[in-house]
TORKOL-4160 file (C-alpha; in steps of 0.2 Angstrom, whole numbers, padded with zeros to 4 digits, m for minus):
395
<pt num="1" X="0067" Y="m0835" Z="m0893"/>
<pt num="2" X="0080" Y="m0846" Z="m0884"/>
<pt num="3" X="0086" Y="m0842" Z="m0867"/>
<pt num="4" X="0102" Y="m0832" Z="m0865"/>
<pt num="5" X="0114" Y="m0843" Z="m0856"/>
<pt num="6" X="0127" Y="m0829" Z="m0852"/>
<pt num="7" X="0118" Y="m0813" Z="m0846"/>
<pt num="8" X="0135" Y="m0804" Z="m0847"/>
<pt num="9" X="0136" Y="m0805" Z="m0866"/>
<pt num="10" X="0119" Y="m0799" Z="m0871"/>
<pt num="11" X="0103" Y="m0791" Z="m0864"/>
<pt num="12" X="0085" Y="m0787" Z="m0870"/>
<pt num="13" X="0081" Y="m0769" Z="m0872"/>
<pt num="14" X="0065" Y="m0761" Z="m0877"/>
<pt num="15" X="0066" Y="m0752" Z="m0893"/>
<pt num="16" X="0053" Y="m0739" Z="m0898"/>
<pt num="17" X="0039" Y="m0748" Z="m0889"/>
<pt num="18" X="0041" Y="m0764" Z="m0899"/>
<pt num="19" X="0046" Y="m0781" Z="m0891"/>
<pt num="20" X="0063" Y="m0781" Z="m0884"/>
<pt num="21" X="0078" Y="m0784" Z="m0895"/>
<pt num="22" X="0094" Y="m0793" Z="m0890"/>
<pt num="23" X="0109" Y="m0781" Z="m0890"/>
<pt num="24" X="0127" Y="m0788" Z="m0890"/>
<pt num="25" X="0138" Y="m0781" Z="m0876"/>
<pt num="26" X="0154" Y="m0790" Z="m0879"/>
<pt num="27" X="0162" Y="m0775" Z="m0888"/>
<pt num="28" X="0156" Y="m0763" Z="m0874"/>
<pt num="29" X="0163" Y="m0774" Z="m0860"/>
<pt num="30" X="0180" Y="m0776" Z="m0870"/>
<pt num="31" X="0181" Y="m0757" Z="m0870"/>
<pt num="32" X="0177" Y="m0756" Z="m0852"/>
<pt num="33" X="0190" Y="m0769" Z="m0847"/>
<pt num="34" X="0203" Y="m0759" Z="m0858"/>
<pt num="35" X="0198" Y="m0743" Z="m0849"/>
<pt num="36" X="0199" Y="m0751" Z="m0832"/>
<pt num="37" X="0217" Y="m0758" Z="m0835"/>
<pt num="38" X="0223" Y="m0741" Z="m0841"/>
<pt num="39" X="0215" Y="m0732" Z="m0826"/>
<pt num="40" X="0227" Y="m0731" Z="m0811"/>
<pt num="41" X="0221" Y="m0739" Z="m0794"/>
<pt num="42" X="0219" Y="m0726" Z="m0780"/>
<pt num="43" X="0219" Y="m0728" Z="m0762"/>
<pt num="44" X="0205" Y="m0719" Z="m0753"/>
<pt num="45" X="0208" Y="m0715" Z="m0735"/>
<pt num="46" X="0221" Y="m0728" Z="m0731"/>
<pt num="47" X="0240" Y="m0731" Z="m0732"/>
<pt num="48" X="0246" Y="m0732" Z="m0750"/>
<pt num="49" X="0261" Y="m0741" Z="m0757"/>
<pt num="50" X="0272" Y="m0737" Z="m0772"/>
<pt num="51" X="0264" Y="m0726" Z="m0785"/>
<pt num="52" X="0249" Y="m0723" Z="m0773"/>
<pt num="53" X="0243" Y="m0741" Z="m0776"/>
<pt num="54" X="0237" Y="m0752" Z="m0761"/>
<pt num="55" X="0241" Y="m0770" Z="m0766"/>
<pt num="56" X="0232" Y="m0776" Z="m0751"/>
<pt num="57" X="0215" Y="m0770" Z="m0757"/>
<pt num="58" X="0205" Y="m0783" Z="m0767"/>
<pt num="59" X="0193" Y="m0774" Z="m0778"/>
<pt num="60" X="0177" Y="m0783" Z="m0785"/>
<pt num="61" X="0174" Y="m0781" Z="m0803"/>
<pt num="62" X="0161" Y="m0768" Z="m0808"/>
<pt num="63" X="0144" Y="m0774" Z="m0812"/>
<pt num="64" X="0139" Y="m0774" Z="m0831"/>
<pt num="65" X="0133" Y="m0756" Z="m0835"/>
<pt num="66" X="0116" Y="m0762" Z="m0841"/>
<pt num="67" X="0111" Y="m0768" Z="m0824"/>
<pt num="68" X="0114" Y="m0752" Z="m0814"/>
<pt num="69" X="0100" Y="m0741" Z="m0808"/>
<pt num="70" X="0106" Y="m0726" Z="m0818"/>
<pt num="71" X="0105" Y="m0736" Z="m0834"/>
<pt num="72" X="0088" Y="m0742" Z="m0830"/>
<pt num="73" X="0082" Y="m0725" Z="m0825"/>
<pt num="74" X="0078" Y="m0731" Z="m0807"/>
<pt num="75" X="0080" Y="m0720" Z="m0792"/>
<pt num="76" X="0083" Y="m0731" Z="m0777"/>
<pt num="77" X="0077" Y="m0725" Z="m0759"/>
<pt num="78" X="0091" Y="m0716" Z="m0749"/>
<pt num="79" X="0092" Y="m0730" Z="m0736"/>
<pt num="80" X="0105" Y="m0721" Z="m0727"/>
<pt num="81" X="0093" Y="m0707" Z="m0723"/>
<pt num="82" X="0081" Y="m0718" Z="m0713"/>
<pt num="83" X="0083" Y="m0724" Z="m0696"/>
<pt num="84" X="0076" Y="m0740" Z="m0688"/>
<pt num="85" X="0061" Y="m0739" Z="m0677"/>
<pt num="86" X="0063" Y="m0751" Z="m0663"/>
<pt num="87" X="0048" Y="m0756" Z="m0652"/>
<pt num="88" X="0052" Y="m0766" Z="m0636"/>
<pt num="89" X="0040" Y="m0778" Z="m0630"/>
<pt num="90" X="0036" Y="m0780" Z="m0611"/>
<pt num="91" X="0041" Y="m0798" Z="m0608"/>
<pt num="92" X="0057" Y="m0808" Z="m0607"/>
<pt num="93" X="0053" Y="m0821" Z="m0619"/>
<pt num="94" X="0060" Y="m0821" Z="m0637"/>
<pt num="95" X="0051" Y="m0815" Z="m0653"/>
<pt num="96" X="0053" Y="m0828" Z="m0666"/>
<pt num="97" X="0044" Y="m0822" Z="m0682"/>
<pt num="98" X="0035" Y="m0807" Z="m0690"/>
<pt num="99" X="0025" Y="m0806" Z="m0707"/>
<pt num="100" X="0015" Y="m0794" Z="m0717"/>
<pt num="101" X="m0003" Y="m0796" Z="m0722"/>
<pt num="102" X="m0005" Y="m0797" Z="m0741"/>
<pt num="103" X="m0012" Y="m0779" Z="m0741"/>
<pt num="104" X="0002" Y="m0773" Z="m0730"/>
<pt num="105" X="m0010" Y="m0765" Z="m0717"/>
<pt num="106" X="m0006" Y="m0777" Z="m0703"/>
<pt num="107" X="0010" Y="m0785" Z="m0696"/>
<pt num="108" X="0009" Y="m0801" Z="m0686"/>
<pt num="109" X="0022" Y="m0806" Z="m0673"/>
<pt num="110" X="0024" Y="m0822" Z="m0663"/>
<pt num="111" X="0036" Y="m0831" Z="m0651"/>
<pt num="112" X="0035" Y="m0822" Z="m0635"/>
<pt num="113" X="0021" Y="m0834" Z="m0628"/>
<pt num="114" X="0006" Y="m0844" Z="m0634"/>
<pt num="115" X="m0002" Y="m0828" Z="m0641"/>
<pt num="116" X="m0001" Y="m0820" Z="m0659"/>
<pt num="117" X="0000" Y="m0801" Z="m0659"/>
<pt num="118" X="m0006" Y="m0791" Z="m0674"/>
<pt num="119" X="m0002" Y="m0773" Z="m0676"/>
<pt num="120" X="m0008" Y="m0759" Z="m0689"/>
<pt num="121" X="0009" Y="m0750" Z="m0691"/>
<pt num="122" X="0001" Y="m0734" Z="m0698"/>
<pt num="123" X="m0009" Y="m0733" Z="m0681"/>
<pt num="124" X="0005" Y="m0738" Z="m0669"/>
<pt num="125" X="0017" Y="m0752" Z="m0665"/>
<pt num="126" X="0018" Y="m0751" Z="m0646"/>
<pt num="127" X="0013" Y="m0766" Z="m0635"/>
<pt num="128" X="m0004" Y="m0758" Z="m0631"/>
<pt num="129" X="m0008" Y="m0756" Z="m0650"/>
<pt num="130" X="m0007" Y="m0774" Z="m0653"/>
<pt num="131" X="m0022" Y="m0785" Z="m0655"/>
<pt num="132" X="m0019" Y="m0802" Z="m0646"/>
<pt num="133" X="m0025" Y="m0818" Z="m0653"/>
<pt num="134" X="m0025" Y="m0832" Z="m0640"/>
<pt num="135" X="m0033" Y="m0849" Z="m0636"/>
<pt num="136" X="m0026" Y="m0858" Z="m0651"/>
<pt num="137" X="m0009" Y="m0863" Z="m0643"/>
<pt num="138" X="m0004" Y="m0870" Z="m0627"/>
<pt num="139" X="0015" Y="m0866" Z="m0629"/>
<pt num="140" X="0027" Y="m0854" Z="m0637"/>
<pt num="141" X="0023" Y="m0850" Z="m0656"/>
<pt num="142" X="0036" Y="m0851" Z="m0669"/>
<pt num="143" X="0030" Y="m0845" Z="m0685"/>
<pt num="144" X="0016" Y="m0835" Z="m0693"/>
<pt num="145" X="0010" Y="m0834" Z="m0712"/>
<pt num="146" X="m0003" Y="m0824" Z="m0720"/>
<pt num="147" X="m0015" Y="m0830" Z="m0733"/>
<pt num="148" X="m0010" Y="m0822" Z="m0750"/>
<pt num="149" X="m0028" Y="m0821" Z="m0755"/>
<pt num="150" X="m0036" Y="m0813" Z="m0740"/>
<pt num="151" X="m0029" Y="m0799" Z="m0729"/>
<pt num="152" X="m0039" Y="m0805" Z="m0713"/>
<pt num="153" X="m0033" Y="m0824" Z="m0713"/>
<pt num="154" X="m0017" Y="m0830" Z="m0706"/>
<pt num="155" X="m0010" Y="m0846" Z="m0697"/>
<pt num="156" X="0002" Y="m0849" Z="m0683"/>
<pt num="157" X="0012" Y="m0864" Z="m0679"/>
<pt num="158" X="0021" Y="m0871" Z="m0663"/>
<pt num="159" X="0034" Y="m0885" Z="m0662"/>
<pt num="160" X="0030" Y="m0888" Z="m0644"/>
<pt num="161" X="0012" Y="m0891" Z="m0645"/>
<pt num="162" X="0013" Y="m0898" Z="m0663"/>
<pt num="163" X="m0001" Y="m0887" Z="m0669"/>
<pt num="164" X="m0005" Y="m0876" Z="m0684"/>
<pt num="165" X="m0019" Y="m0864" Z="m0679"/>
<pt num="166" X="m0029" Y="m0854" Z="m0692"/>
<pt num="167" X="m0036" Y="m0837" Z="m0688"/>
<pt num="168" X="m0047" Y="m0823" Z="m0694"/>
<pt num="169" X="m0043" Y="m0805" Z="m0688"/>
<pt num="170" X="m0062" Y="m0801" Z="m0688"/>
<pt num="171" X="m0065" Y="m0813" Z="m0674"/>
<pt num="172" X="m0054" Y="m0816" Z="m0658"/>
<pt num="173" X="m0056" Y="m0835" Z="m0657"/>
<pt num="174" X="m0047" Y="m0846" Z="m0669"/>
<pt num="175" X="m0056" Y="m0853" Z="m0685"/>
<pt num="176" X="m0048" Y="m0870" Z="m0684"/>
<pt num="177" X="m0034" Y="m0880" Z="m0675"/>
<pt num="178" X="m0025" Y="m0894" Z="m0683"/>
<pt num="179" X="m0015" Y="m0906" Z="m0672"/>
<pt num="180" X="0000" Y="m0914" Z="m0681"/>
<pt num="181" X="0011" Y="m0929" Z="m0677"/>
<pt num="182" X="0027" Y="m0919" Z="m0680"/>
<pt num="183" X="0033" Y="m0902" Z="m0674"/>
<pt num="184" X="0030" Y="m0889" Z="m0687"/>
<pt num="185" X="0044" Y="m0876" Z="m0689"/>
<pt num="186" X="0040" Y="m0865" Z="m0704"/>
<pt num="187" X="0024" Y="m0863" Z="m0714"/>
<pt num="188" X="0020" Y="m0856" Z="m0731"/>
<pt num="189" X="0004" Y="m0854" Z="m0742"/>
<pt num="190" X="0002" Y="m0859" Z="m0760"/>
<pt num="191" X="m0002" Y="m0844" Z="m0771"/>
<pt num="192" X="m0021" Y="m0848" Z="m0771"/>
<pt num="193" X="m0021" Y="m0850" Z="m0752"/>
<pt num="194" X="m0028" Y="m0868" Z="m0753"/>
<pt num="195" X="m0013" Y="m0878" Z="m0748"/>
<pt num="196" X="m0001" Y="m0875" Z="m0733"/>
<pt num="197" X="0016" Y="m0882" Z="m0733"/>
<pt num="198" X="0025" Y="m0885" Z="m0716"/>
<pt num="199" X="0043" Y="m0890" Z="m0712"/>
<pt num="200" X="0046" Y="m0900" Z="m0697"/>
<pt num="201" X="0059" Y="m0901" Z="m0684"/>
<pt num="202" X="0064" Y="m0918" Z="m0692"/>
<pt num="203" X="0068" Y="m0908" Z="m0709"/>
<pt num="204" X="0053" Y="m0915" Z="m0718"/>
<pt num="205" X="0040" Y="m0905" Z="m0728"/>
<pt num="206" X="0022" Y="m0910" Z="m0728"/>
<pt num="207" X="0006" Y="m0902" Z="m0733"/>
<pt num="208" X="m0012" Y="m0897" Z="m0727"/>
<pt num="209" X="m0025" Y="m0894" Z="m0740"/>
<pt num="210" X="m0041" Y="m0884" Z="m0739"/>
<pt num="211" X="m0056" Y="m0894" Z="m0745"/>
<pt num="212" X="m0071" Y="m0905" Z="m0740"/>
<pt num="213" X="m0075" Y="m0923" Z="m0740"/>
<pt num="214" X="m0090" Y="m0930" Z="m0750"/>
<pt num="215" X="m0102" Y="m0930" Z="m0735"/>
<pt num="216" X="m0096" Y="m0913" Z="m0728"/>
<pt num="217" X="m0104" Y="m0896" Z="m0732"/>
<pt num="218" X="m0091" Y="m0885" Z="m0726"/>
<pt num="219" X="m0072" Y="m0884" Z="m0732"/>
<pt num="220" X="m0059" Y="m0886" Z="m0719"/>
<pt num="221" X="m0040" Y="m0889" Z="m0717"/>
<pt num="222" X="m0034" Y="m0907" Z="m0716"/>
<pt num="223" X="m0018" Y="m0916" Z="m0718"/>
<pt num="224" X="m0013" Y="m0921" Z="m0736"/>
<pt num="225" X="m0012" Y="m0939" Z="m0741"/>
<pt num="226" X="0005" Y="m0935" Z="m0750"/>
<pt num="227" X="0021" Y="m0942" Z="m0743"/>
<pt num="228" X="0033" Y="m0930" Z="m0734"/>
<pt num="229" X="0048" Y="m0924" Z="m0744"/>
<pt num="230" X="0065" Y="m0919" Z="m0737"/>
<pt num="231" X="0067" Y="m0901" Z="m0733"/>
<pt num="232" X="0071" Y="m0889" Z="m0719"/>
<pt num="233" X="0065" Y="m0874" Z="m0729"/>
<pt num="234" X="0052" Y="m0873" Z="m0743"/>
<pt num="235" X="0042" Y="m0861" Z="m0754"/>
<pt num="236" X="0029" Y="m0863" Z="m0768"/>
<pt num="237" X="0033" Y="m0855" Z="m0785"/>
<pt num="238" X="0022" Y="m0841" Z="m0791"/>
<pt num="239" X="0011" Y="m0853" Z="m0801"/>
<pt num="240" X="0008" Y="m0865" Z="m0787"/>
<pt num="241" X="0014" Y="m0880" Z="m0798"/>
<pt num="242" X="0031" Y="m0882" Z="m0790"/>
<pt num="243" X="0042" Y="m0881" Z="m0774"/>
<pt num="244" X="0059" Y="m0876" Z="m0770"/>
<pt num="245" X="0066" Y="m0886" Z="m0756"/>
<pt num="246" X="0082" Y="m0883" Z="m0746"/>
<pt num="247" X="0091" Y="m0892" Z="m0732"/>
<pt num="248" X="0101" Y="m0885" Z="m0718"/>
<pt num="249" X="0115" Y="m0899" Z="m0721"/>
<pt num="250" X="0114" Y="m0901" Z="m0740"/>
<pt num="251" X="0123" Y="m0890" Z="m0752"/>
<pt num="252" X="0110" Y="m0892" Z="m0766"/>
<pt num="253" X="0093" Y="m0885" Z="m0769"/>
<pt num="254" X="0079" Y="m0896" Z="m0776"/>
<pt num="255" X="0065" Y="m0890" Z="m0787"/>
<pt num="256" X="0050" Y="m0902" Z="m0788"/>
<pt num="257" X="0034" Y="m0902" Z="m0797"/>
<pt num="258" X="0018" Y="m0900" Z="m0787"/>
<pt num="259" X="0007" Y="m0910" Z="m0784"/>
<pt num="260" X="0017" Y="m0925" Z="m0791"/>
<pt num="261" X="0033" Y="m0920" Z="m0781"/>
<pt num="262" X="0044" Y="m0926" Z="m0795"/>
<pt num="263" X="0061" Y="m0920" Z="m0795"/>
<pt num="264" X="0064" Y="m0907" Z="m0809"/>
<pt num="265" X="0081" Y="m0898" Z="m0804"/>
<pt num="266" X="0095" Y="m0901" Z="m0792"/>
<pt num="267" X="0106" Y="m0885" Z="m0790"/>
<pt num="268" X="0122" Y="m0883" Z="m0781"/>
<pt num="269" X="0120" Y="m0868" Z="m0769"/>
<pt num="270" X="0130" Y="m0868" Z="m0753"/>
<pt num="271" X="0145" Y="m0876" Z="m0745"/>
<pt num="272" X="0138" Y="m0878" Z="m0727"/>
<pt num="273" X="0119" Y="m0880" Z="m0731"/>
<pt num="274" X="0105" Y="m0869" Z="m0735"/>
<pt num="275" X="0094" Y="m0860" Z="m0722"/>
<pt num="276" X="0083" Y="m0848" Z="m0732"/>
<pt num="277" X="0075" Y="m0846" Z="m0749"/>
<pt num="278" X="0065" Y="m0832" Z="m0757"/>
<pt num="279" X="0057" Y="m0829" Z="m0774"/>
<pt num="280" X="0058" Y="m0813" Z="m0784"/>
<pt num="281" X="0040" Y="m0806" Z="m0786"/>
<pt num="282" X="0044" Y="m0803" Z="m0804"/>
<pt num="283" X="0048" Y="m0821" Z="m0807"/>
<pt num="284" X="0066" Y="m0819" Z="m0812"/>
<pt num="285" X="0076" Y="m0824" Z="m0798"/>
<pt num="286" X="0078" Y="m0836" Z="m0783"/>
<pt num="287" X="0088" Y="m0831" Z="m0768"/>
<pt num="288" X="0096" Y="m0843" Z="m0756"/>
<pt num="289" X="0105" Y="m0840" Z="m0740"/>
<pt num="290" X="0117" Y="m0852" Z="m0731"/>
<pt num="291" X="0127" Y="m0855" Z="m0716"/>
<pt num="292" X="0142" Y="m0850" Z="m0727"/>
<pt num="293" X="0136" Y="m0832" Z="m0725"/>
<pt num="294" X="0133" Y="m0831" Z="m0744"/>
<pt num="295" X="0117" Y="m0827" Z="m0753"/>
<pt num="296" X="0116" Y="m0834" Z="m0771"/>
<pt num="297" X="0104" Y="m0827" Z="m0784"/>
<pt num="298" X="0099" Y="m0839" Z="m0797"/>
<pt num="299" X="0091" Y="m0835" Z="m0814"/>
<pt num="300" X="0075" Y="m0845" Z="m0815"/>
<pt num="301" X="0076" Y="m0846" Z="m0834"/>
<pt num="302" X="0091" Y="m0858" Z="m0833"/>
<pt num="303" X="0094" Y="m0861" Z="m0814"/>
<pt num="304" X="0112" Y="m0854" Z="m0816"/>
<pt num="305" X="0119" Y="m0843" Z="m0802"/>
<pt num="306" X="0118" Y="m0826" Z="m0809"/>
<pt num="307" X="0127" Y="m0817" Z="m0795"/>
<pt num="308" X="0133" Y="m0819" Z="m0777"/>
<pt num="309" X="0131" Y="m0807" Z="m0762"/>
<pt num="310" X="0145" Y="m0808" Z="m0750"/>
<pt num="311" X="0141" Y="m0793" Z="m0739"/>
<pt num="312" X="0137" Y="m0803" Z="m0723"/>
<pt num="313" X="0149" Y="m0810" Z="m0711"/>
<pt num="314" X="0138" Y="m0822" Z="m0702"/>
<pt num="315" X="0127" Y="m0837" Z="m0706"/>
<pt num="316" X="0111" Y="m0832" Z="m0715"/>
<pt num="317" X="0094" Y="m0833" Z="m0706"/>
<pt num="318" X="0082" Y="m0826" Z="m0719"/>
<pt num="319" X="0081" Y="m0817" Z="m0736"/>
<pt num="320" X="0067" Y="m0807" Z="m0743"/>
<pt num="321" X="0064" Y="m0798" Z="m0760"/>
<pt num="322" X="0056" Y="m0780" Z="m0760"/>
<pt num="323" X="0039" Y="m0779" Z="m0769"/>
<pt num="324" X="0047" Y="m0773" Z="m0785"/>
<pt num="325" X="0061" Y="m0786" Z="m0785"/>
<pt num="326" X="0075" Y="m0773" Z="m0785"/>
<pt num="327" X="0081" Y="m0775" Z="m0767"/>
<pt num="328" X="0085" Y="m0790" Z="m0756"/>
<pt num="329" X="0085" Y="m0789" Z="m0737"/>
<pt num="330" X="0096" Y="m0801" Z="m0728"/>
<pt num="331" X="0095" Y="m0806" Z="m0709"/>
<pt num="332" X="0109" Y="m0816" Z="m0702"/>
<pt num="333" X="0117" Y="m0821" Z="m0685"/>
<pt num="334" X="0124" Y="m0803" Z="m0684"/>
<pt num="335" X="0116" Y="m0788" Z="m0676"/>
<pt num="336" X="0112" Y="m0780" Z="m0693"/>
<pt num="337" X="0101" Y="m0781" Z="m0709"/>
<pt num="338" X="0109" Y="m0780" Z="m0726"/>
<pt num="339" X="0100" Y="m0772" Z="m0740"/>
<pt num="340" X="0108" Y="m0776" Z="m0757"/>
<pt num="341" X="0103" Y="m0773" Z="m0776"/>
<pt num="342" X="0096" Y="m0788" Z="m0784"/>
<pt num="343" X="0103" Y="m0784" Z="m0802"/>
<pt num="344" X="0121" Y="m0780" Z="m0796"/>
<pt num="345" X="0123" Y="m0789" Z="m0779"/>
<pt num="346" X="0130" Y="m0772" Z="m0773"/>
<pt num="347" X="0128" Y="m0768" Z="m0754"/>
<pt num="348" X="0117" Y="m0753" Z="m0753"/>
<pt num="349" X="0115" Y="m0751" Z="m0734"/>
<pt num="350" X="0118" Y="m0760" Z="m0718"/>
<pt num="351" X="0104" Y="m0757" Z="m0705"/>
<pt num="352" X="0110" Y="m0758" Z="m0687"/>
<pt num="353" X="0099" Y="m0769" Z="m0676"/>
<pt num="354" X="0098" Y="m0771" Z="m0657"/>
<pt num="355" X="0100" Y="m0790" Z="m0659"/>
<pt num="356" X="0102" Y="m0804" Z="m0672"/>
<pt num="357" X="0085" Y="m0807" Z="m0681"/>
<pt num="358" X="0079" Y="m0824" Z="m0686"/>
<pt num="359" X="0068" Y="m0816" Z="m0700"/>
<pt num="360" X="0066" Y="m0801" Z="m0711"/>
<pt num="361" X="0051" Y="m0796" Z="m0722"/>
<pt num="362" X="0048" Y="m0783" Z="m0735"/>
<pt num="363" X="0031" Y="m0774" Z="m0735"/>
<pt num="364" X="0021" Y="m0780" Z="m0750"/>
<pt num="365" X="0020" Y="m0763" Z="m0758"/>
<pt num="366" X="0032" Y="m0751" Z="m0750"/>
<pt num="367" X="0050" Y="m0750" Z="m0746"/>
<pt num="368" X="0049" Y="m0755" Z="m0728"/>
<pt num="369" X="0056" Y="m0770" Z="m0719"/>
<pt num="370" X="0051" Y="m0778" Z="m0703"/>
<pt num="371" X="0062" Y="m0789" Z="m0692"/>
<pt num="372" X="0063" Y="m0794" Z="m0674"/>
<pt num="373" X="0075" Y="m0801" Z="m0661"/>
<pt num="374" X="0079" Y="m0802" Z="m0643"/>
<pt num="375" X="0090" Y="m0789" Z="m0635"/>
<pt num="376" X="0102" Y="m0799" Z="m0624"/>
<pt num="377" X="0105" Y="m0794" Z="m0606"/>
<pt num="378" X="0121" Y="m0786" Z="m0602"/>
<pt num="379" X="0130" Y="m0786" Z="m0586"/>
<pt num="380" X="0122" Y="m0774" Z="m0574"/>
<pt num="381" X="0109" Y="m0770" Z="m0587"/>
<pt num="382" X="0090" Y="m0773" Z="m0589"/>
<pt num="383" X="0083" Y="m0790" Z="m0592"/>
<pt num="384" X="0082" Y="m0797" Z="m0610"/>
<pt num="385" X="0068" Y="m0790" Z="m0620"/>
<pt num="386" X="0060" Y="m0794" Z="m0637"/>
<pt num="387" X="0060" Y="m0781" Z="m0650"/>
<pt num="388" X="0050" Y="m0778" Z="m0666"/>
<pt num="389" X="0058" Y="m0766" Z="m0679"/>
<pt num="390" X="0053" Y="m0757" Z="m0694"/>
<pt num="391" X="0065" Y="m0748" Z="m0707"/>
<pt num="392" X="0062" Y="m0738" Z="m0722"/>
<pt num="393" X="0050" Y="m0725" Z="m0730"/>
<pt num="394" X="0036" Y="m0725" Z="m0717"/>
<pt num="395" X="0026" Y="m0710" Z="m0723"/>
């Protein structure tokens, strides 16, 4: 079966347990458009003009009916019923990044100093509840990534000491320390956990591989012999045979094969550069966020922009899909986190934050997001303080 180039004209629906059939929706949409033209516009809670119509209001078109939660028998969480839980840390240094382990039992945070902190949120999130991992870095830590194949393994990176350090939560000392010639900014594992990509302050993406030389008995992490490729942000695809690369000053995304690094696609994405990318766990969509305050959602079957999220008013720092792929969390330069529906791009809830967050991460199996930031000092108020926050269905 060929790919549907226009998701607005047809859709696959399961019929009596058999493989999906393609249903034409052009007639349905024509009927809906006719009804919308006939229905008078109403003003809700604002000043109205002649005939009760406010000409200053620009209304977004309704999403196709087959994409709504009701049509797909999905009951979204009542996000408005939840309140963020903010955990202030006892230091004046900033918090840079948080990430969940692959089983969701641990949350790691870095940035305040040369240590990595790991919490078990079900047991507590205060400063005393954190397990400290130290000795691997000599300066501030920027990023943390968990191995997708083992819930005890993670790595941290620092731009200032130019190191990537590998850890095992079952022992306090680092497992391995890799010194680099460049300053690593972000890291990300391949799906099999045997390749680690890292982007540098010079906007280059390079790799570490987990293997052994012919005369060695034990495997270890070592720099790859592959040439670095241009990219400020990068992620592996779910198969591990491709990468998506973004650059903070380029308006296009680049899709390359791995390990050949041959260019496969070049996609127009943002006006002012792209800062964040994320893959839908279902393998349907790619989300990208840029300095233009827009999040684009691309259909992976044809790399066409399926929809655009315009809920944010600030440049995008991070995007993350929920474990079921139904929701996107967006962190920006504003003091809030936006949660939007993937299939409709509709804004579902805005989570108030104590400070702008450089990152946001969904729990791998629950509707919980983690994010962090630094509370700025106000005149006559307390000193700046880093904060780690959780929001969602905690029980």
